[in-house]
FIPA-850283 format. One record per residue (C-alpha): x, y, z; residue in three letters. Coordinates in nm, 2 decimals. Layout:
<torzas>
((X,Y,Z),'ALA'),
...
</torzas>
This chain:
<torzas>
((8.70,10.34,10.33),'MET'),
((8.78,9.97,10.42),'PRO'),
((8.55,9.80,10.66),'LYS'),
((8.67,9.83,11.03),'PRO'),
((8.85,9.52,11.15),'LEU'),
((8.74,9.59,11.50),'ARG'),
((8.54,9.85,11.68),'ASP'),
((8.80,10.11,11.78),'PRO'),
((8.58,10.28,12.05),'GLN'),
((8.63,10.02,12.32),'PRO'),
((9.00,10.03,12.27),'MET'),
((8.99,10.41,12.30),'LEU'),
((8.79,10.39,12.62),'GLU'),
((9.04,10.13,12.76),'GLN'),
((9.33,10.36,12.67),'ALA'),
((9.17,10.65,12.85),'ILE'),
((9.10,10.44,13.16),'ALA'),
((9.46,10.31,13.16),'ASP'),
((9.59,10.67,13.14),'TRP'),
((9.37,10.80,13.41),'GLY'),
((9.38,11.16,13.32),'GLY'),
((9.56,11.28,13.63),'ARG'),
((9.91,11.30,13.48),'GLU'),
((10.05,11.43,13.15),'ASP'),
((10.00,11.20,12.85),'LEU'),
((10.30,11.04,12.69),'TRP'),
((10.29,10.91,12.33),'LEU'),
((10.56,10.71,12.15),'PHE'),
((10.62,10.79,11.78),'GLY'),
((10.82,10.56,11.55),'TYR'),
((10.69,10.65,11.20),'GLY'),
((10.49,10.95,11.07),'SER'),
((10.41,11.07,11.42),'LEU'),
((10.77,11.18,11.44),'ILE'),
((10.75,11.42,11.14),'TRP'),
((10.37,11.49,11.14),'ARG'),
((10.23,11.46,11.49),'PRO'),
((9.93,11.68,11.43),'GLU'),
((9.88,11.75,11.80),'PHE'),
((10.03,12.00,12.05),'ASP'),
((10.29,11.89,12.29),'PHE'),
((10.51,12.06,12.55),'VAL'),
((10.81,11.83,12.54),'GLU'),
((10.97,11.59,12.30),'ARG'),
((11.25,11.34,12.38),'ARG'),
((11.44,11.07,12.19),'PRO'),
((11.33,10.74,12.33),'ALA'),
((11.38,10.37,12.28),'SER'),
((11.17,10.06,12.36),'VAL'),
((11.29,9.70,12.39),'HIS'),
((11.09,9.41,12.27),'GLY'),
((10.95,9.59,11.97),'TRP'),
((11.08,9.70,11.64),'HIS'),
((10.97,9.93,11.35),'ARG'),
((10.87,9.75,11.03),'ALA'),
((10.73,9.86,10.70),'LEU'),
((10.49,9.56,10.70),'LYS'),
((10.14,9.69,10.73),'MET'),
((9.91,9.72,10.43),'TRP'),
((9.76,10.06,10.36),'SER'),
((9.46,10.07,10.12),'ARG'),
((9.36,10.44,10.18),'VAL'),
((9.64,10.66,10.31),'ASN'),
((9.94,10.53,10.11),'ARG'),
((9.78,10.29,9.86),'GLY'),
((9.45,10.18,9.73),'SER'),
((9.23,9.87,9.73),'VAL'),
((9.36,9.79,9.38),'GLN'),
((9.73,9.86,9.47),'THR'),
((9.79,9.84,9.85),'PRO'),
((10.07,10.05,9.99),'GLY'),
((10.27,10.02,10.31),'LEU'),
((10.29,10.20,10.64),'VAL'),
((10.48,10.12,10.96),'PHE'),
((10.38,9.90,11.24),'GLY'),
((10.55,9.82,11.57),'LEU'),
((10.61,9.45,11.57),'LEU'),
((10.72,9.24,11.87),'SER'),
((11.09,9.15,11.89),'GLY'),
((11.41,9.35,11.88),'GLY'),
((11.42,9.72,11.98),'SER'),
((11.32,10.05,11.83),'CYS'),
((11.44,10.41,11.87),'ARG'),
((11.19,10.69,11.82),'GLY'),
((11.05,10.99,12.00),'MET'),
((10.81,11.04,12.29),'VAL'),
((10.58,11.34,12.32),'PHE'),
((10.44,11.49,12.64),'ARG'),
((10.09,11.63,12.62),'VAL'),
((9.96,11.83,12.92),'PRO'),
((9.69,11.64,13.11),'SER'),
((9.43,11.91,13.04),'ALA'),
((9.46,11.83,12.66),'HIS'),
((9.52,11.46,12.69),'GLY'),
((9.16,11.34,12.64),'LEU'),
((9.11,11.56,12.33),'ASP'),
((9.45,11.45,12.19),'THR'),
((9.36,11.08,12.23),'LEU'),
((9.03,11.12,12.06),'ARG'),
((9.18,11.30,11.76),'ARG'),
((9.47,11.05,11.74),'LEU'),
((9.22,10.76,11.73),'TRP'),
((9.05,10.92,11.42),'LEU'),
((9.39,10.93,11.25),'ARG'),
((9.55,10.60,11.36),'GLU'),
((9.26,10.38,11.45),'MET'),
((8.97,10.43,11.21),'PRO'),
((8.97,10.06,11.13),'THR'),
((9.09,9.93,11.46),'GLY'),
((9.40,9.77,11.30),'VAL'),
((9.65,9.85,11.57),'TYR'),
((9.68,9.71,11.92),'ASP'),
((9.74,10.02,12.15),'PRO'),
((9.99,9.94,12.43),'ARG'),
((10.15,10.13,12.71),'TRP'),
((10.52,10.07,12.68),'LEU'),
((10.82,10.15,12.90),'GLN'),
((11.04,10.39,12.71),'CYS'),
((11.39,10.49,12.79),'ARG'),
((11.48,10.85,12.75),'THR'),
((11.79,11.06,12.84),'PRO'),
((11.59,11.21,13.13),'GLU'),
((11.47,10.88,13.26),'GLY'),
((11.20,10.62,13.18),'PRO'),
((10.84,10.72,13.08),'VAL'),
((10.53,10.51,13.02),'ARG'),
((10.39,10.60,12.68),'ALA'),
((10.11,10.49,12.45),'LEU'),
((10.23,10.32,12.13),'ALA'),
((10.04,10.16,11.83),'PHE'),
((10.16,9.81,11.79),'THR'),
((10.07,9.56,11.51),'LEU'),
((9.99,9.19,11.56),'SER'),
((10.13,8.93,11.32),'ARG'),
((9.78,8.78,11.33),'ARG'),
((9.63,9.10,11.18),'SER'),
((9.50,9.06,10.82),'PRO'),
((9.69,9.39,10.75),'ASN'),
((10.03,9.24,10.84),'PHE'),
((10.21,9.17,10.52),'THR'),
((10.43,8.89,10.63),'GLY'),
((10.76,8.85,10.44),'VAL'),
((10.79,9.06,10.12),'LEU'),
((11.05,9.01,9.85),'THR'),
((11.27,9.30,9.73),'ASP'),
((11.09,9.29,9.40),'GLU'),
((10.76,9.33,9.58),'ARG'),
((10.88,9.63,9.77),'TYR'),
((11.01,9.78,9.44),'ARG'),
((10.67,9.73,9.28),'HIS'),
((10.49,9.89,9.58),'ILE'),
((10.73,10.19,9.58),'PHE'),
((10.67,10.24,9.21),'THR'),
((10.29,10.21,9.20),'HIS'),
((10.12,10.25,9.54),'ALA'),
((9.97,10.59,9.60),'VAL'),
((9.69,10.70,9.85),'GLY'),
((9.52,11.01,9.97),'ARG'),
((9.83,11.12,10.16),'TYR'),
((10.08,11.04,9.89),'GLY'),
((10.29,10.74,9.79),'SER'),
((10.44,10.47,10.00),'SER'),
((10.78,10.56,9.88),'LEU'),
((10.74,10.93,9.99),'ASP'),
((10.62,10.80,10.33),'TYR'),
((10.93,10.57,10.37),'ALA'),
((11.17,10.84,10.25),'ARG'),
((11.02,11.11,10.48),'GLN'),
((11.05,10.88,10.78),'THR'),
((11.41,10.79,10.69),'LEU'),
((11.51,11.15,10.66),'LEU'),
((11.34,11.25,10.99),'GLU'),
((11.50,10.96,11.17),'LEU'),
((11.84,11.07,11.04),'ARG'),
((11.77,11.42,11.15),'ARG'),
((11.73,11.29,11.50),'HIS'),
((12.05,11.08,11.47),'ALA'),
((11.84,10.76,11.46),'ILE'),
((11.99,10.49,11.23),'HIS'),
((11.75,10.24,11.08),'ASP'),
((11.95,10.01,10.85),'ALA'),
((11.65,9.80,10.74),'ALA'),
((11.46,10.11,10.63),'LEU'),
((11.76,10.26,10.46),'ALA'),
((11.81,9.93,10.26),'ARG'),
((11.44,9.94,10.14),'LEU'),
((11.46,10.30,10.03),'VAL'),
((11.78,10.21,9.84),'ALA'),
((11.59,9.95,9.65),'LEU'),
((11.37,10.22,9.51),'ALA'),
((11.67,10.44,9.42),'HIS'),
((11.83,10.15,9.22),'GLU'),
((11.51,10.10,9.02),'LYS'),
((11.48,10.48,8.96),'GLU'),
((11.84,10.49,8.84),'GLU'),
((11.78,10.20,8.60),'GLN'),
((11.47,10.36,8.46),'GLU'),
((11.65,10.70,8.42),'ALA'),
((11.93,10.53,8.23),'GLN'),
((11.69,10.36,7.99),'VAL'),
((11.50,10.69,7.94),'ALA'),
((11.82,10.88,7.87),'GLN'),
((11.93,10.62,7.61),'LYS'),
((11.60,10.64,7.44),'LYS'),
((11.61,11.02,7.44),'GLN'),
((11.96,11.03,7.30),'SER'),
((11.88,10.77,7.03),'GLY'),
((12.14,10.53,7.17),'THR'),
((12.01,10.18,7.16),'PRO'),
((12.00,9.99,7.49),'ALA'),
((12.28,9.74,7.55),'ASP'),
((12.06,9.45,7.47),'CYS'),
((11.98,9.61,7.13),'ASP'),
((12.34,9.69,7.03),'THR'),
((12.46,9.46,6.74),'PRO'),
((12.77,9.26,6.82),'PRO'),
((13.10,9.39,6.68),'ALA'),
((13.24,9.18,6.38),'PRO'),
((13.50,8.93,6.48),'VAL'),
((13.81,8.90,6.26),'TYR'),
((13.96,8.56,6.24),'VAL'),
((14.34,8.56,6.15),'PRO'),
((14.41,8.41,5.80),'GLY'),
((14.07,8.49,5.67),'SER'),
((13.97,8.76,5.43),'ALA'),
((13.85,9.09,5.59),'ASN'),
((13.51,9.15,5.45),'PRO'),
((13.54,9.52,5.51),'SER'),
((13.85,9.53,5.29),'SER'),
((13.69,9.37,4.98),'LYS'),
((13.60,9.59,4.69),'LYS'),
((13.25,9.59,4.57),'GLU'),
((13.21,9.40,4.25),'GLN'),
((13.07,9.59,3.95),'PRO'),
</torzas>
């Protein structure tokens, strides 16, 4: 387990104090919380926040990668907007839910928990979200397409691969009619690489040489002798 960046306990205590415990607890999910919440809730709504966007730009060295080959998970970065889901937890279960959620999301204190105004079809709600600072050492910065391909091919952690995580999130977003063009493009990068590798494997299996290994066809120059028409000399 990587060394904690910050002590998560004070941030938990602050979140509990900000919530107050008198009303139901709302939580905003934008990544795996949508398809694997791991807590009981009595209501779920589509929601959007402004001033923040979902980004696959946080290093994961345990859950979706390793210290040797870090993987990626989502963070909520400032700027833009994000569509996700909000979950309502009864006040009687809010404290226990927050404590268990901290064990899952905040073991190293990497996120900055924030209470955000979320728009829903039934009206606005104030929900807790896990945001990521660009000053965090776990923020990846800009990654090239080739770097994403490498991570999707090799990064695997205790909960599976980074690629499976990205794909599962994309599928769940689509199931809720949420279109994330940036995520769809990243997942498509992995599909392109898989198709290329499958074509190479198929050629090797069939015995057909790859294009780069195919000898060039002979070129016939008009007026010259056709080598293939010459008879062998005794």
